[in-house]
C-alpha positions in Angstrom: 0.2 -17.2 35.2 1.5 -15.7 32.0 1.3 -18.1 29.1 2.8 -15.7 26.6 6.3 -16.2 25.3 9.2 -14.0 26.1 12.5 -13.2 24.3 14.8 -16.2 25.0 12.0 -18.8 25.2 12.1 -21.8 22.8 9.4 -21.5 20.1 7.2 -24.6 20.1 7.0 -26.7 16.9 3.7 -27.2 15.1 2.5 -29.0 12.1 0.5 -27.0 9.6 -1.3 -26.9 6.4 -1.0 -24.1 3.8 -3.7 -23.5 1.1 -1.7 -25.7 -1.2 0.4 -28.1 0.9 -0.4 -30.4 3.8 2.0 -31.9 6.5 4.4 -29.0 7.0 6.5 -28.5 10.1 7.4 -25.1 11.6 10.8 -26.5 12.8 11.6 -27.5 9.2 11.0 -23.9 8.1 13.2 -22.5 10.9 16.0 -24.9 9.9 16.2 -23.0 6.6 16.5 -19.5 8.2 15.0 -17.0 10.7 11.3 -16.8 10.6 9.0 -13.9 11.3 5.9 -15.5 12.5 2.9 -13.2 12.2 -0.5 -14.0 13.6 -3.4 -12.2 11.9 -7.2 -12.8 12.1 -8.3 -14.2 8.7 -7.9 -13.5 4.9 -11.2 -11.6 4.7 -10.1 -9.0 7.2 -9.1 -5.7 5.4 -6.5 -4.9 8.1 -5.0 -8.3 7.6 -5.1 -7.9 3.8 -3.1 -4.7 4.2 -0.5 -6.3 6.4 -0.1 -9.2 4.0 0.3 -6.8 1.0 2.9 -4.8 3.0 4.8 -8.1 3.7 4.7 -9.0 0.1 5.9 -5.5 -0.9 8.9 -5.8 1.5 9.6 -9.5 0.9 12.9 -8.8 -0.8 14.1 -6.8 2.2 13.2 -9.5 4.6 14.9 -12.1 2.4 18.1 -9.9 2.2 18.1 -9.9 6.1 17.7 -13.7 6.1 14.2 -13.6 7.4 11.2 -15.5 6.0 7.7 -14.1 6.9 5.1 -16.7 7.7 1.5 -15.6 8.3 -0.9 -17.6 10.5 -4.5 -17.0 9.7 -7.8 -18.4 11.1 -8.8 -19.2 7.5 -9.5 -22.5 5.8 -7.4 -23.5 2.8 -10.5 -23.5 0.7 -11.3 -19.8 1.4 -7.8 -18.7 0.7 -7.6 -20.7 -2.5 -10.9 -19.0 -3.5 -9.2 -15.6 -3.1 -5.7 -16.1 -4.5 -3.6 -18.5 -6.5 -0.4 -20.0 -5.2 1.7 -18.2 -7.8 0.3 -14.9 -6.5 1.1 -15.6 -2.9 4.9 -15.6 -2.2 4.4 -15.8 1.6 3.9 -19.0 3.5 0.3 -18.9 4.8 -0.5 -21.2 7.7 -4.1 -22.2 7.9 -5.2 -22.4 11.6 -9.0 -22.3 11.4 -9.4 -23.8 14.8 -6.9 -21.3 16.4 -4.8 -24.1 17.9 -1.5 -22.5 17.0 -2.8 -19.1 18.3 -3.5 -20.8 21.6 -0.1 -22.6 21.6 1.7 -19.3 21.2 -0.5 -17.5 23.8 -2.2 -15.1 21.3 -5.3 -14.0 23.0 -8.8 -12.9 21.9 -9.6 -9.4 22.9 -12.7 -7.8 24.2 -15.0 -5.4 22.3 -12.9 -2.6 23.7 -9.8 -3.9 21.8 -11.9 -4.3 18.7 -13.4 -0.8 18.4 -10.5 1.5 19.3 -9.8 4.8 17.6 -6.7 3.4 15.8 -8.6 0.3 14.5 -11.4 2.6 13.3 -8.9 4.8 11.5 -7.2 1.8 9.9 -10.5 0.4 8.9 -11.5 3.6 7.2 -8.1 3.9 5.5 -8.4 0.3 4.2 -11.8 1.1 2.7 -10.4 4.2 1.0 -7.6 2.1 -0.4 -10.1 -0.3 -1.9 -9.9 -3.2 0.5 -13.1 -5.0 1.0 -14.2 -7.3 3.8 -14.4 -10.9 2.8 -15.8 -14.0 4.5 -15.9 -13.8 8.3 -13.8 -16.7 9.8 -12.3 -17.5 13.2 -12.5 -15.2 16.1 -13.6 -11.7 15.2 -11.9 -10.1 18.2 -8.6 -12.1 17.8 -5.6 -10.0 18.7 -2.4 -10.2 16.5 1.1 -11.1 17.5 4.6 -11.3 15.9 7.6 -13.4 16.7 11.1 -13.6 15.3 12.5 -17.1 15.7 16.1 -17.9 14.9 17.5 -21.2 13.5 18.2 -22.4 17.1 14.4 -22.1 17.6 14.8 -19.3 20.1 12.4 -16.4 20.2 14.4 -13.2 19.5 11.4 -10.8 19.4 7.9 -11.2 20.7 5.1 -8.7 20.3 1.5 -9.3 21.4 -1.0 -6.8 19.9 -3.1 -4.6 22.2 -6.0 -4.3 19.7 -7.0 -6.1 16.5 -4.9 -3.7 14.4 -1.8 -3.4 16.6 1.2 -4.7 14.7 4.7 -3.4 14.4 5.6 -1.8 11.1 7.7 -3.8 8.7 10.5 -1.2 9.2 10.7 -2.1 12.8 10.8 -5.9 12.0 13.5 -5.2 9.4 15.6 -3.3 11.9 15.7 -6.1 14.5 19.2 -7.2 15.5 19.9 -10.7 16.7 22.2 -10.9 19.6 23.3 -13.8 21.7 21.3 -14.2 24.9 
């Protein structure tokens, strides 16, 4: 049985906590506009830090397209608050330290073979060269990433499940997505 979501499926609602706010609802976010829901491992992961910085860099372009990026991390609010202040983080960060939302969306944990791949090793070396440092280990170290575009009708318009821990579509791909009626 495939428990992963497909284009056209209804995205499930979930309650969440950010590092700075409790009692949030995913459906309340979706009512305000399309959401790009990005599942990453945790804030201490250099590959995740790079993706977050890329999302911040391109945030104006996402907003121009009517898309709001939300990042789901297996980090606690305390760890994130220890690394960044709210005014420095323009993205909505969803704290899912127990990986309940990951499981709800069918985002799997990979094997060691999906952790140590040539592309992950290259990205890891590049992150070190760019000055990113590994922070506190949290969550599932071999957690795979995923990305969903959810429209205001709560329909998944794009679904991508990563094949290794660093496998995510580039922002340019996400920005080029066209929403069509199903």
